[in-house]
C-alpha positions as a Markdown table, in Angstrom:
| # | Residue | x | y | z |
|---|---|---|---|---|
| 1 | Met | 0.0 | 0.0 | 0.0 |
| 2 | Lys | 1.3 | 3.4 | -1.0 |
| 3 | Ala | -0.8 | 5.2 | 1.6 |
| 4 | Asp | 0.3 | 5.1 | 5.1 |
| 5 | Thr | -2.0 | 3.3 | 7.6 |
| 6 | Asp | -3.5 | 6.5 | 9.1 |
| 7 | Glu | -4.3 | 7.9 | 5.7 |
| 8 | Ala | -5.8 | 4.7 | 4.4 |
| 9 | Leu | -7.9 | 4.3 | 7.5 |
| 10 | Ala | -9.2 | 7.9 | 7.1 |
| 11 | Leu | -10.2 | 7.1 | 3.5 |
| 12 | Leu | -12.0 | 4.0 | 4.7 |
| 13 | Arg | -13.9 | 6.0 | 7.3 |
| 14 | Gln | -14.8 | 8.7 | 4.7 |
| 15 | Met | -16.2 | 6.1 | 2.4 |
| 16 | Leu | -18.2 | 4.6 | 5.2 |
| 17 | Arg | -19.5 | 8.0 | 6.2 |
| 18 | Ile | -20.8 | 8.5 | 2.7 |
| 19 | Arg | -22.3 | 5.0 | 2.4 |
| 20 | Arg | -24.1 | 5.1 | 5.7 |
| 21 | Phe | -25.3 | 8.7 | 5.1 |
| 22 | Glu | -26.8 | 7.7 | 1.8 |
| 23 | Glu | -28.4 | 4.5 | 3.2 |
| 24 | Ala | -30.0 | 6.7 | 5.9 |
| 25 | Cys | -31.3 | 9.1 | 3.2 |
| 26 | Ala | -32.8 | 6.2 | 1.3 |
| 27 | Ala | -34.7 | 5.0 | 4.5 |
| 28 | Leu | -35.8 | 8.5 | 5.4 |
| 29 | Tyr | -37.0 | 9.1 | 1.9 |
| 30 | Gly | -39.1 | 6.0 | 2.2 |
| 31 | Ala | -40.5 | 7.3 | 5.4 |
| 32 | Gly | -41.5 | 10.6 | 3.8 |
| 33 | Lys | -39.0 | 12.7 | 5.7 |
| 34 | Ile | -36.9 | 13.6 | 2.7 |
| 35 | Arg | -38.9 | 14.7 | -0.3 |
| 36 | Gly | -38.4 | 15.7 | -3.9 |
| 37 | Phe | -35.7 | 14.0 | -6.0 |
| 38 | Leu | -32.9 | 11.9 | -4.4 |
| 39 | His | -29.9 | 10.6 | -6.3 |
| 40 | Leu | -27.7 | 8.3 | -4.2 |
| 41 | Tyr | -23.9 | 8.0 | -4.4 |
| 42 | Ile | -23.7 | 4.4 | -3.1 |
| 43 | Gly | -21.0 | 2.5 | -5.0 |
| 44 | Gln | -19.1 | 5.7 | -6.1 |
| 45 | Glu | -17.7 | 6.6 | -2.8 |
| 46 | Ala | -14.0 | 6.1 | -3.8 |
| 47 | Val | -14.2 | 9.0 | -6.2 |
| 48 | Ala | -15.2 | 11.7 | -3.8 |
| 49 | Ala | -13.2 | 10.3 | -0.9 |
| 50 | Gly | -10.0 | 9.8 | -3.0 |
| 51 | Ala | -10.2 | 13.1 | -5.0 |
| 52 | Met | -11.1 | 15.6 | -2.4 |
| 53 | Pro | -7.9 | 15.3 | -0.3 |
| 54 | Ala | -5.9 | 16.4 | -3.3 |
| 55 | Leu | -7.5 | 19.9 | -3.1 |
| 56 | Arg | -6.7 | 22.8 | -0.8 |
| 57 | Ala | -9.3 | 24.4 | 1.4 |
| 58 | Asp | -9.2 | 27.5 | -0.8 |
| 59 | Asp | -9.7 | 25.7 | -4.1 |
| 60 | Ser | -13.3 | 25.6 | -5.6 |
| 61 | Val | -15.4 | 22.6 | -6.1 |
| 62 | Leu | -18.5 | 22.2 | -8.3 |
| 63 | Ala | -20.5 | 19.0 | -8.6 |
| 64 | Thr | -23.6 | 17.3 | -10.0 |
| 65 | Tyr | -27.0 | 16.5 | -8.5 |
| 66 | Arg | -25.4 | 13.3 | -7.1 |
| 67 | Glu | -23.3 | 15.4 | -4.8 |
| 68 | His | -23.9 | 14.3 | -1.2 |
| 69 | Gly | -20.6 | 12.3 | -1.1 |
| 70 | His | -18.7 | 15.3 | -2.5 |
| 71 | Ala | -20.1 | 17.6 | 0.1 |
| 72 | Leu | -19.3 | 15.3 | 3.0 |
| 73 | Ala | -15.7 | 14.7 | 1.6 |
| 74 | Arg | -15.3 | 18.4 | 1.2 |
| 75 | Gly | -16.1 | 18.9 | 4.9 |
| 76 | Val | -19.7 | 20.0 | 5.0 |
| 77 | Pro | -20.8 | 18.9 | 8.5 |
| 78 | Met | -23.1 | 15.9 | 8.3 |
| 79 | Pro | -25.8 | 17.4 | 10.5 |
| 80 | Val | -26.0 | 20.5 | 8.3 |
| 81 | Leu | -26.1 | 18.4 | 5.2 |
| 82 | Met | -28.9 | 16.2 | 6.6 |
| 83 | Ala | -30.8 | 19.3 | 7.6 |
| 84 | Glu | -30.6 | 20.4 | 4.0 |
| 85 | Met | -32.0 | 17.0 | 2.9 |
| 86 | Phe | -35.0 | 17.6 | 5.3 |
| 87 | Gly | -35.5 | 21.1 | 3.8 |
| 88 | Arg | -34.7 | 22.8 | 7.2 |
| 89 | Arg | -33.4 | 26.3 | 7.7 |
| 90 | Glu | -30.4 | 24.8 | 9.5 |
| 91 | Gly | -29.2 | 23.2 | 6.3 |
| 92 | Cys | -26.2 | 24.6 | 4.3 |
| 93 | Ser | -28.6 | 26.1 | 1.7 |
| 94 | Arg | -31.1 | 27.1 | 4.4 |
| 95 | Gly | -33.3 | 24.2 | 3.2 |
| 96 | Arg | -33.9 | 25.8 | -0.2 |
| 97 | Gly | -31.5 | 23.6 | -2.1 |
| 98 | Gly | -32.4 | 20.1 | -0.9 |
| 99 | Ser | -30.7 | 17.0 | -2.2 |
| 100 | Met | -29.8 | 18.4 | -5.7 |
| 101 | His | -28.5 | 21.8 | -4.8 |
| 102 | Val | -26.1 | 21.6 | -1.9 |
| 103 | Phe | -24.1 | 24.7 | -1.5 |
| 104 | Asp | -21.5 | 25.8 | 1.1 |
| 105 | Ala | -19.6 | 29.0 | 0.2 |
| 106 | Glu | -17.5 | 28.8 | 3.4 |
| 107 | Arg | -16.0 | 25.6 | 2.2 |
| 108 | Arg | -15.9 | 26.8 | -1.4 |
| 109 | Phe | -18.4 | 24.0 | -2.4 |
| 110 | Phe | -20.3 | 25.8 | -5.1 |
| 111 | Gly | -23.1 | 23.5 | -5.4 |
| 112 | Gly | -24.7 | 20.6 | -7.0 |
| 113 | Ser | -26.7 | 21.3 | -10.2 |
| 114 | Ala | -29.8 | 19.7 | -11.6 |
| 115 | Ile | -28.6 | 20.5 | -15.1 |
| 116 | Val | -26.5 | 17.9 | -16.8 |
| 117 | Gly | -23.2 | 19.5 | -17.6 |
| 118 | Gly | -24.3 | 22.7 | -15.8 |
| 119 | Ala | -21.2 | 23.0 | -13.7 |
| 120 | Leu | -18.8 | 22.8 | -16.6 |
| 121 | Pro | -19.0 | 26.4 | -17.8 |
| 122 | Leu | -19.1 | 27.7 | -14.3 |
| 123 | Ala | -15.9 | 25.9 | -13.5 |
| 124 | Val | -14.3 | 27.6 | -16.5 |
| 125 | Gly | -15.5 | 30.9 | -15.2 |
| 126 | Phe | -14.2 | 30.3 | -11.7 |
| 127 | Ala | -10.8 | 29.2 | -13.2 |
| 128 | Leu | -10.6 | 32.3 | -15.4 |
| 129 | Ala | -11.2 | 34.5 | -12.3 |
| 130 | Glu | -8.3 | 32.7 | -10.5 |
| 131 | Arg | -6.1 | 33.4 | -13.5 |
| 132 | Tyr | -7.0 | 37.1 | -13.5 |
| 133 | Asn | -6.4 | 37.3 | -9.8 |
| 134 | Gly | -3.0 | 35.7 | -10.2 |
| 135 | Ser | -3.7 | 33.1 | -7.6 |
| 136 | Asp | -2.5 | 29.4 | -7.6 |
| 137 | Arg | -6.0 | 28.1 | -6.6 |
| 138 | Ile | -7.5 | 25.5 | -8.8 |
| 139 | Val | -11.1 | 24.4 | -9.6 |
| 140 | Ala | -12.4 | 20.9 | -9.5 |
| 141 | Cys | -15.5 | 20.0 | -11.5 |
| 142 | Phe | -17.2 | 16.7 | -11.1 |
| 143 | Phe | -19.6 | 15.5 | -13.8 |
| 144 | Gly | -21.0 | 12.3 | -15.2 |
| 145 | Glu | -20.2 | 10.7 | -18.5 |
| 146 | Gly | -23.6 | 11.8 | -19.8 |
| 147 | Ala | -22.4 | 15.4 | -19.7 |
| 148 | Val | -19.7 | 14.5 | -22.3 |
| 149 | Ala | -22.5 | 14.3 | -24.9 |
| 150 | Glu | -23.6 | 17.9 | -24.2 |
| 151 | Gly | -22.3 | 20.7 | -26.3 |
| 152 | Val | -21.2 | 22.7 | -23.2 |
| 153 | Phe | -18.6 | 20.0 | -22.4 |
| 154 | His | -16.8 | 20.7 | -25.7 |
| 155 | Glu | -17.1 | 24.5 | -25.3 |
| 156 | Ser | -15.8 | 24.3 | -21.8 |
| 157 | Met | -12.9 | 22.0 | -22.7 |
| 158 | Asn | -12.0 | 24.2 | -25.6 |
| 159 | Leu | -11.9 | 27.4 | -23.7 |
| 160 | Ala | -10.1 | 25.9 | -20.7 |
| 161 | Ala | -7.4 | 24.5 | -23.0 |
| 162 | Leu | -7.2 | 27.6 | -25.1 |
| 163 | Trp | -6.6 | 29.8 | -22.0 |
| 164 | Lys | -4.7 | 27.2 | -20.0 |
| 165 | Leu | -7.0 | 27.5 | -17.1 |
| 166 | Pro | -6.5 | 25.6 | -13.8 |
| 167 | Val | -9.4 | 23.2 | -14.0 |
| 168 | Leu | -9.7 | 19.6 | -13.0 |
| 169 | Phe | -12.3 | 18.0 | -15.2 |
| 170 | Leu | -13.3 | 14.9 | -13.2 |
| 171 | Cys | -15.7 | 12.7 | -15.1 |
| 172 | Glu | -17.4 | 10.0 | -13.0 |
| 173 | Asn | -18.2 | 7.4 | -15.7 |
| 174 | Asn | -20.8 | 5.1 | -14.1 |
| 175 | Leu | -21.7 | 3.7 | -17.5 |
| 176 | Tyr | -25.3 | 4.9 | -17.6 |
| 177 | Ala | -26.3 | 8.5 | -18.2 |
| 178 | Met | -29.6 | 8.2 | -16.3 |
| 179 | Gly | -30.7 | 5.0 | -18.1 |
| 180 | Thr | -28.8 | 5.0 | -21.3 |
| 181 | Ala | -25.6 | 2.9 | -21.7 |
| 182 | Leu | -22.5 | 4.8 | -22.8 |
| 183 | Asp | -22.2 | 3.0 | -26.1 |
| 184 | Arg | -25.8 | 4.0 | -27.0 |
| 185 | Ser | -25.1 | 7.7 | -26.5 |
| 186 | Glu | -21.5 | 8.0 | -27.6 |
| 187 | Ser | -20.1 | 6.9 | -31.0 |
| 188 | Asp | -16.6 | 6.9 | -29.4 |
| 189 | Thr | -16.6 | 5.6 | -25.8 |
| 190 | Asp | -13.0 | 6.6 | -25.2 |
| 191 | Leu | -13.7 | 9.7 | -23.1 |
| 192 | Cys | -10.0 | 10.4 | -22.6 |
| 193 | Glu | -9.6 | 10.7 | -26.4 |
| 194 | Lys | -12.2 | 13.3 | -26.4 |
| 195 | Ala | -10.3 | 15.4 | -23.9 |
| 196 | Arg | -7.0 | 14.9 | -25.7 |
| 197 | Ser | -8.6 | 16.2 | -28.9 |
| 198 | Tyr | -8.5 | 19.5 | -27.1 |
| 199 | Arg | -4.9 | 19.0 | -26.1 |
| 200 | Val | -5.9 | 18.4 | -22.5 |
| 201 | Pro | -3.9 | 15.7 | -20.7 |
| 202 | Ala | -6.2 | 12.9 | -19.7 |
| 203 | Val | -6.0 | 9.7 | -17.6 |
| 204 | Ser | -8.4 | 6.8 | -17.1 |
| 205 | Val | -8.6 | 5.6 | -13.5 |
| 206 | Asp | -10.2 | 2.7 | -11.7 |
| 207 | Gly | -12.8 | 4.7 | -9.8 |
| 208 | Met | -13.5 | 1.7 | -7.5 |
| 209 | Asp | -10.0 | 1.9 | -6.0 |
| 210 | Val | -9.7 | 4.9 | -3.6 |
| 211 | Leu | -5.9 | 4.8 | -3.5 |
| 212 | Ala | -5.7 | 4.9 | -7.3 |
| 213 | Val | -8.1 | 7.8 | -7.4 |
| 214 | Arg | -6.1 | 9.6 | -4.7 |
| 215 | Glu | -2.8 | 9.2 | -6.6 |
| 216 | Ala | -4.2 | 10.2 | -10.0 |
| 217 | Ile | -6.0 | 13.3 | -8.7 |
| 218 | Arg | -3.1 | 14.4 | -6.6 |
| 219 | Ser | -0.9 | 14.3 | -9.7 |
| 220 | Ala | -3.5 | 16.1 | -11.8 |
| 221 | Ala | -4.0 | 18.8 | -9.2 |
| 222 | Ala | -0.3 | 19.5 | -9.0 |
| 223 | Gln | -0.1 | 19.9 | -12.8 |
| 224 | Ala | -3.1 | 22.3 | -12.9 |
| 225 | Arg | -1.7 | 24.3 | -10.0 |
| 226 | Ser | 1.7 | 24.6 | -11.6 |
| 227 | Gly | 0.3 | 26.4 | -14.6 |
| 228 | Ala | 0.1 | 23.4 | -17.0 |
| 229 | Gly | -3.5 | 24.1 | -17.8 |
| 230 | Pro | -6.6 | 21.9 | -17.5 |
| 231 | Gln | -6.5 | 18.2 | -16.7 |
| 232 | Phe | -9.0 | 15.5 | -17.4 |
| 233 | Ala | -9.6 | 12.3 | -15.4 |
| 234 | Glu | -12.1 | 9.6 | -16.3 |
| 235 | Leu | -13.0 | 7.8 | -13.1 |
| 236 | Arg | -14.5 | 4.4 | -14.0 |
| 237 | Thr | -17.1 | 3.7 | -11.3 |
| 238 | Tyr | -20.6 | 2.3 | -10.9 |
| 239 | Arg | -23.7 | 3.2 | -8.9 |
| 240 | Phe | -25.2 | 0.3 | -7.0 |
| 241 | Arg | -28.6 | 1.9 | -6.6 |
| 242 | Ala | -31.0 | 3.2 | -9.2 |
| 243 | His | -30.4 | 6.5 | -10.9 |
| 244 | Ser | -33.0 | 8.1 | -8.6 |
| 245 | Met | -35.7 | 6.9 | -6.3 |
| 246 | Phe | -38.1 | 6.9 | -9.3 |
| 247 | Asp | -36.0 | 4.7 | -11.6 |
| 248 | Pro | -37.3 | 1.2 | -12.3 |
| 249 | Glu | -33.8 | 0.1 | -13.6 |
| 250 | Leu | -35.0 | -1.6 | -16.7 |
| 251 | Tyr | -31.8 | -0.9 | -18.6 |
| 252 | Arg | -29.4 | -3.2 | -16.7 |
| 253 | Ser | -29.5 | -6.7 | -15.3 |
| 254 | Lys | -29.3 | -7.8 | -11.6 |
| 255 | Asp | -26.3 | -9.9 | -12.5 |
| 256 | Glu | -24.4 | -6.9 | -13.8 |
| 257 | Val | -25.1 | -5.0 | -10.6 |
| 258 | Ala | -24.1 | -8.0 | -8.5 |
| 259 | His | -20.9 | -8.3 | -10.5 |
| 260 | Trp | -20.0 | -4.6 | -9.8 |
| 261 | Lys | -20.9 | -5.0 | -6.1 |
| 262 | Glu | -18.1 | -7.6 | -5.9 |
| 263 | Arg | -15.8 | -4.6 | -6.5 |
| 264 | Cys | -17.2 | -2.5 | -3.8 |
| 265 | Pro | -14.6 | 0.2 | -3.0 |
| 266 | Ile | -15.2 | 0.0 | 0.8 |
| 267 | Ala | -14.8 | -3.8 | 0.9 |
| 268 | Ala | -11.7 | -3.6 | -1.4 |
| 269 | Leu | -9.9 | -1.2 | 0.9 |
| 270 | Glu | -10.9 | -3.1 | 3.9 |
| 271 | Arg | -9.4 | -6.2 | 2.5 |
| 272 | Arg | -6.1 | -4.4 | 1.7 |
| 273 | Leu | -5.9 | -3.0 | 5.2 |
| 274 | Arg | -6.5 | -6.4 | 6.7 |
| 275 | Ala | -3.9 | -8.0 | 4.5 |
| 276 | Ala | -1.4 | -5.3 | 5.7 |
| 277 | Ala | -2.4 | -6.1 | 9.3 |
| 278 | Ala | -3.6 | -2.5 | 9.6 |
| 279 | Leu | -7.2 | -3.4 | 10.4 |
| 280 | Asp | -8.9 | -6.1 | 12.5 |
| 281 | Asp | -12.5 | -6.8 | 13.5 |
| 282 | Ala | -12.3 | -4.6 | 16.6 |
| 283 | Arg | -10.9 | -1.6 | 14.8 |
| 284 | Phe | -13.4 | -1.9 | 11.9 |
| 285 | Glu | -16.3 | -2.2 | 14.4 |
| 286 | Glu | -15.0 | 0.9 | 16.2 |
| 287 | Ile | -15.1 | 2.9 | 12.9 |
| 288 | Glu | -18.5 | 1.6 | 12.0 |
| 289 | Gln | -19.9 | 2.5 | 15.5 |
| 290 | Ala | -18.5 | 6.0 | 15.3 |
| 291 | Val | -20.0 | 6.5 | 11.8 |
| 292 | Gly | -23.3 | 5.1 | 13.0 |
| 293 | Arg | -23.4 | 7.6 | 15.9 |
| 294 | Glu | -22.5 | 10.5 | 13.5 |
| 295 | Val | -25.4 | 9.6 | 11.2 |
| 296 | Ala | -27.8 | 9.2 | 14.1 |
| 297 | Glu | -26.9 | 12.6 | 15.5 |
| 298 | Ala | -27.2 | 14.1 | 12.0 |
| 299 | Val | -30.7 | 12.7 | 11.7 |
| 300 | Ala | -31.7 | 14.0 | 15.1 |
| 301 | Phe | -30.3 | 17.4 | 14.3 |
| 302 | Ala | -32.4 | 17.5 | 11.1 |
| 303 | Glu | -35.5 | 16.3 | 12.7 |
| 304 | Ala | -35.2 | 19.0 | 15.4 |
| 305 | Gly | -34.7 | 21.7 | 12.7 |
| 306 | Thr | -37.1 | 24.4 | 11.7 |
| 307 | Leu | -39.0 | 25.0 | 8.5 |
| 308 | Glu | -38.9 | 28.3 | 6.8 |
| 309 | Pro | -41.8 | 30.6 | 7.7 |
| 310 | Val | -44.4 | 31.0 | 4.9 |
| 311 | Gly | -43.8 | 34.7 | 5.1 |
| 312 | Asp | -40.2 | 34.2 | 4.0 |
| 313 | Leu | -40.9 | 32.2 | 0.9 |
| 314 | Thr | -40.5 | 35.2 | -1.4 |
| 315 | Arg | -37.2 | 36.2 | 0.3 |
| 316 | Asp | -34.4 | 36.4 | -2.3 |
| 317 | Val | -37.0 | 36.1 | -5.1 |
| 318 | Tyr | -36.4 | 39.1 | -7.4 |
| 319 | Ala | -39.3 | 38.8 | -9.9 |
| 320 | Arg | -42.4 | 40.8 | -8.9 |
| 321 | Ala | -45.8 | 39.3 | -9.2 |
| 322 | Ala | -48.2 | 40.9 | -11.7 |
| 323 | Gly | -49.7 | 44.0 | -10.3 |
| 324 | Glu | -47.3 | 44.2 | -7.4 |
| 325 | Ala | -46.0 | 47.7 | -6.6 |
| 326 | Pro | -42.2 | 48.2 | -7.3 |
């Protein structure tokens, strides 16, 4: 193992935090306590957990609507994130964002976005601002492989390469853009080749291996920070749950899902730590119990939270109703 024991154990704990948080969200959604849309990150934990430590606290992060794991790995407190799931004022977006629009300016986590590829041009803009300001901060943009089929992906890649902007384009390829297999939406499924067509260095990474993700993104971040321009990483991963809570999953087989579950990133790191004599049953149980307590406390915090008063619903809404005085 290239990572030392403490770092590897921290990565294991981070992935468990994300997994247990998402499992709790699924149960709470079923109970009617979380409403609206819900897109779970279960199976993809190695990407957020492995990539985020490569970034500095003053770097900027933009993500997709499947962003709970990114937010947790970025440092958004779990109780505050759960309160946002509940639509409570104590949430990081004051309950107005919910599952798909997590935002925490203090941690420079500039949101999930319900628009496929919506974060890409924003990331280019953030990076252009950093270049104008003469800083060495970088911008990390997470997006799914479905966004590669959008025109804005190509526009963003072209401008970032043309202006040598410090952007990390982090593509989480989970094989299905909502419910469409990659080879049914892309004539060329080599995503790195698309990035290289804009003269952007690209690397394909096993997104189920948190240590491989950590090393690849650490290297890419160093390159972007040095002035080498944008970097692209395809992180090959897989979501174990449906696209959303409304997805009947008619586009993939149960055998395929079971096959990928055998490559669970949490179980894989656990096996490596045990083989290195860095983890035993007692230590693993200790981590699990600590994570369980954290999730329980987050749920209790959210349940005790407050809803926004009806009188405040037009707060921060700038369009006036017809006939309303200016």
